[in-house]
N, C-alpha and C positions, 0 to 999 in steps of 0.2 A: 667635663670641661666647665669652668666657671663662667659667669656672665660676661666678664671682661674679655676672656679668651674667645668666647663665642662671638661677641660683637666685633672683635678684631678680625676673626676669620671671615665673618660675613662681609665686612667692609673690603677686605682683600679680594674675596670672591667676586663681589659686585664690580670692583674696579677692573678685575681681569676680564670679566664678561663684557664690560663696556668697551674695553680696549679692543677685544676681538670683534665686536659689532662694528666699531668704527673702522677697523682694518678691512672688513668685508665690503664696505661701501665703495662704489666706483669712484675713481679720482675725478674731481671736477674738471671740466673742459678748460684749457688754458685761455686766458683773456685775449691773447694775441697769437695768431698762427701765420707763419710765412712758409709757403711751399714753392718749389720750382719744378720745371719739367723741361726735358730736351728729347727730341725725337728726329728720326730720319725716315722719310716716306718716299715710296717709289713714284708717287704722283700726288700733288696737293689738290684735293677735290673740295670745293666749297659749294654746298648745296647741289652736289652731284656734278658740277662743272669744273674741269681742270683749270687751275690757275697757273700752271707751270708748263703749258704746252706739252703735257704728258711726259714731263721729265721730273727727276727727283727734287726733293726739297728738304732743307734743314729747318727745324722749327723749335721754338722754345718760349717759355714765359715764366712769370712769377705771379703768385696769388697771395693776397693778404686777407685775413678774415678776423673779425672781432667776435667775441663770445656772444654779443647781443644780436648777431646776424648780419651786420653790415660787412661788406667786402669790396675789394677793388683789385684790379689786376691788369697785366699787360701781356701780350703775346705777339710773336713776330714770325714771319716766314718769308723766304725768298719767293718771288713770283716772276712770271715770264715778262720780259720787256716787250714781247709781241702782244701780250694781253694788256699790259699797262705801260703805254708808250712814254718815252722821254724822262723816265724817273730813275730811281735807284734800284729798281728790281726788288722792292721790299714792300711787304704789307705789315703795318703795325696796328694792332688792335688795342684799344684802351677801353676799359669797362668798369662799372661799379654798380652796386645795388644792395638789396637787403633780402635775406631769406627768413621767412616767418613760419612757425608751425601753425597749421590750420587743421581743423577737423580731426584732431587726434594724431594720426600717423602721417598725414600729408604735410608737404612743405611748399609754401608759396614763394616764388622767386620773382622779384620786380627789379628792373634795372635798365641801364642804357649802355650802348656799345657804339664806339666810333671806329670805323675802318679808315685808316690813313695810308696813303701811298706817296711817300715823300718825293716831291719834284715831278710826279707823273702828271701828264696832260694828255687828253685825247688828241689823236691825229685826225684832222679834217680830210687828209689825203695822205698816201704813203710818204713819210718823211716831212709832213707839214703839220707842225704842232699848233693846236688851238690854245685858248686860255682856259678851257674847261677841265675841271678836276674830276677824278674818279671817287674822291672821298665820300663816305656815306655814314649817316648817323641814324641809329635805330633805337626805339624803346622796345622792351620785351616784358612779357608776363609768362611765367612758367609754373607748372605744378608737377610735383613728383610724389609718388605713392608706391612704396615697395619697388617692384621691378619696372614700373611704368613711369615715364616722364613725358611731358608735353610742353611746348613753348610756342607762343605766338609773337612774332616780331613785326614792328610797324616802322616804315621808313619816314623819318622826319625831313629828309632832304631828297632831292632827285636821286633815283635809285642808281648809284654808281655812275652819276653824270648824265643820265638819260633825261632829256627834255626836248621841247620843241626845236631848240637850236641845234641839238646834237643828234636828233633822230636819224638824220640822213647818213651818219657815219659812225655812230656808237657801236653798231653791230655789223656783222659781216655783210648782210644785205640791208639796203636802205629801208627805213620805216617812214610811214607818213608822220608828219609833225602834229602830234596830238596833245601837245602841251607838257606840263610837268608830270613826272612819275612819282611825286611825293604821295605817300599813303600806300605804297606797295607792301604787300603782306607776305610773310613766310610762316607756314605752320610746320612744326617739327615734332614728330611723334616717335618715341623709342620704347623698346621693351627688351629687357635683358634676362637671361636665364643662366643661373650658376649650374654648370654641369659637373662640378666637383673637380678635385685635383688641380685647382687653379685655372680651370678652363671655363670661359664664358662665351655664350652665344648671344649675339645682339641682332635685333631687327629694327629697321628704321624706314619710315616713309615721310617724305616732305613734300610740300606743295608751295610753289612760288606763284603769286598772283600779282603781275606787274600792272599797276594802275594806268589806264588809258592806252596800254600797249598789250592787248590780249594775246597777240601772236607770240610774245615772249614768255607767257605763262607755261609752266611745265611741272611734272611730278618727278621726284627722284626717289630711288629705292636703294637700300644697302642691307646686306646680310654679312655679318662678320663673326669671326672666331678669334678670341683673344686668350693668350696663355702667358702666365708669368714663369719665366725660367732664368736661372743664373742671375737673378736680381734685375732682369729686364722685362719689359712688357712687349710681347710679340703679337702682331695682329695681321690677319689676312681678311680682306673684305672684297666682296663683289659689289660694284656700284653701277647703277644704270639710271638713265633718264629717258623721257620722251620729248626732250627739247628739240625744237625744229632744226634740222640740219642746215637749212639755208641761212639761219640766223646765228646759231651757236657754232661757228667756226672761227678760227684765228689763223691768219697768215703770218708770214715772216715780215721783216722790215720793209720788204718791197711789195708786201701784200700778196705774195705768192706762196706756194707749197702749203696750202691751208690744211689744218687738222680739225677734225670734228671733236670739240672739247667736251661734248656731252654724251659721247657714246659709252656703251658698257665696257667695263674693264676690271681687272684684278689689281687691287692696291695693297702693297705690303708695307708694314711699318715696324720699327723697333724703337722703344723709348724707355726713359728712366724718369721717375719722379723722386724728388729729394727735398 
């Protein structure tokens, strides 16, 4: 092989190796990502408390994420008119924040979330609407590392309408008027285990600390199994709380036939992400 042929062969070989090396690199993350989700649940539980009077709910939302870590989204579910009086029977969540890598493998999540109940107002007595809204705004800080995630939420507004003016009728039993509930905290801890074959075990513990209204504070627990089958996500979860029965009940429009909305129960769901 002469020098020219050898040089040509070397250039072709190096070009081929470079192309293979480039082909083996993972594809860069897209700059913009938009996902959706839709699900049906047998009972909508928020922090362990039923929002649908122990009846089913249809839920769904959209999430946008930028490659830099910024994100925004919305999510909606039907809720019980017995729990959220005088409204459209709808909860609409609007949120946004940023996720940042920290300490190598961990991710820090900082954001804000608004819970909106269109048209809903607290009843000061059965069938008597007040001017007080249920809407709630929170800031949160979360940290995830492998199978573990945790988040702390802080209420910037009165916690779902609870303050000195509404304490007498915001919950099933009257509370003493202790002022604003701004600053209420919720600690959310989760651990997931991949069992293989698309089966996932999840464990959750949460703690609600209602500022100035300690009788409303409680712990919620959840143990779940999730399985992906036929393109759908199936979940069965046992949920329980130690919320006080005298406070965490909801009656019908006449204030009767009360159900304990914090009691233990099995919640089933099926959903799809797209």
